[in-house]
C-alpha positions in Angstrom: -13.0 12.0 0.1 -14.2 10.3 -3.1 -10.7 10.4 -4.6 -9.3 8.8 -1.4 -11.9 6.0 -1.6 -11.1 5.4 -5.3 -7.4 5.2 -4.6 -7.9 3.0 -1.6 -10.2 0.6 -3.5 -7.7 0.6 -6.4 -4.8 -0.3 -4.1 -6.8 -3.1 -2.4 -8.0 -4.5 -5.8 -4.4 -4.5 -7.2 -3.1 -6.1 -4.0 -5.8 -8.8 -4.1 -5.1 -9.5 -7.8 -1.4 -9.8 -7.2 -2.1 -12.2 -4.2 -4.4 -14.3 -6.3 -2.0 -14.4 -9.3 0.8 -15.5 -7.1 -1.0 -18.2 -5.2 -2.7 -19.7 -8.1 0.3 -20.3 -10.3 1.0 -24.0 -10.9 4.2 -25.0 -9.1 6.9 -26.5 -11.3 9.9 -28.4 -10.0 13.2 -26.6 -10.0 15.5 -27.6 -12.9 18.0 -29.1 -10.4 15.7 -32.0 -9.6 14.4 -32.6 -13.2 15.9 -35.7 -14.7 16.7 -39.3 -14.1 17.8 -40.4 -10.6 18.8 -43.9 -9.4 20.2 -46.0 -6.6 20.0 -49.4 -4.9 18.2 -49.9 -1.6 16.8 -52.5 0.7 13.0 -52.4 0.7 10.5 -53.7 3.3 6.9 -54.3 2.4 3.8 -55.2 4.2 2.6 -58.7 3.4 0.0 -61.0 4.9 0.7 -64.1 6.8 -1.3 -67.3 6.8 -3.8 -65.8 9.2 -4.3 -62.8 6.9 -2.5 -60.5 9.4 0.0 -57.9 8.1 3.7 -58.6 8.6 6.8 -56.8 7.3 8.9 -58.6 4.8 12.4 -57.4 3.8 13.8 -57.9 0.3 16.6 -60.4 0.3 18.9 -58.0 -1.7 19.0 -54.3 -2.5 16.7 -53.3 -5.3 17.2 -50.8 -8.1 15.3 -47.5 -7.8 14.9 -45.4 -11.0 12.9 -42.2 -10.8 12.4 -39.8 -13.7 11.2 -36.3 -12.8 9.8 -34.3 -15.7 9.7 -30.5 -15.9 5.9 -30.5 -15.6 6.1 -32.4 -12.3 5.1 -35.8 -13.6 7.2 -38.6 -12.1 7.7 -42.1 -13.6 10.1 -45.0 -12.8 10.5 -48.3 -11.2 11.2 -49.6 -7.7 12.3 -53.2 -8.0 9.8 -54.8 -10.3 7.0 -52.4 -9.6 6.2 -49.4 -11.9 5.5 -45.9 -10.6 2.1 -44.8 -11.9 0.1 -41.6 -11.6 3.0 -40.1 -9.7 3.8 -36.4 -9.3 6.2 -34.2 -7.4 5.1 -31.2 -5.3 6.6 -28.6 -3.1 6.3 -29.9 0.5 7.1 -26.8 2.6 7.5 -23.1 2.6 10.6 -21.0 3.4 9.4 -20.7 7.0 9.1 -24.6 7.1 12.6 -24.9 5.7 14.0 -22.5 8.3 12.3 -24.4 11.1 13.3 -27.8 9.5 9.7 -28.9 9.2 8.9 -31.6 6.6 11.0 -32.0 3.4 11.5 -29.7 0.4 9.5 -32.0 -2.0 7.2 -35.0 -1.9 6.4 -37.5 -4.6 3.0 -39.1 -4.4 1.3 -41.7 -6.5 1.1 -45.5 -6.9 3.3 -48.5 -7.4 1.8 -51.1 -9.7 3.1 -54.7 -9.5 5.0 -56.5 -6.9 8.4 -55.0 -5.9 10.1 -58.4 -5.3 9.0 -62.1 -5.2 7.7 -62.1 -1.6 5.6 -59.0 -2.0 2.0 -60.1 -2.3 0.3 -56.7 -2.6 0.3 -55.8 -6.4 -0.8 -52.2 -5.9 0.3 -49.6 -3.3 -0.2 -45.9 -2.7 3.1 -44.3 -2.0 4.7 -41.1 -0.6 8.3 -40.2 -1.0 9.3 -37.1 0.9 12.7 -35.9 -0.3 15.3 -33.2 0.0 18.0 -32.3 -2.5 21.3 -32.3 -0.6 24.7 -32.0 -2.4 23.2 -33.3 -5.7 21.6 -36.3 -4.0 17.9 -36.9 -3.4 17.6 -38.0 0.2 14.4 -39.2 1.7 12.2 -42.2 2.5 9.7 -44.4 0.7 6.4 -44.9 2.5 3.4 -47.0 1.7 0.2 -45.1 2.4 -3.0 -46.7 3.6 -5.7 -44.3 4.7 -4.2 -42.0 7.3 -1.4 -44.5 8.0 2.1 -44.5 6.5 4.4 -47.5 6.6 8.2 -47.0 6.0 9.5 -49.1 3.2 13.0 -47.8 2.5 15.4 -44.9 3.1 16.6 -43.6 -0.3 19.6 -41.7 -1.6 19.4 -41.2 -5.3 22.1 -39.8 -7.6 21.3 -38.1 -10.9 22.2 -40.2 -14.0 
């Protein structure tokens, strides 16, 4: 009886330790997405009109996107004239989510500092870029986050440089 309890407790303890060690490991981006990615895209931003109401303003031309994903998950780059700051990439779904086609494989979150193009009057934005890697192309969308709201800014298709 005592031996059975010791064995059972040992099995439970080892299982718990394996669970904790697996769930507490820091996620690192796969090597296929590490590197420099770029493309040109039309961007729409939220600006304010004369009555201080938000309106959507589209860039007159496509803008250069450059995103550098480091092996430690840090992301830097530029979107138009704005610099990506305090950005990181994270896993965005589990294998079950992928099977059910829920969400995207990865999401980049952080900030844009500076105006993206001349008519952009908000010099700082919180951003989210949910993306998938499809046939060596990062496919996704760029969103401006404000509280619980997200505003689409651009579809993106970036190729590795």
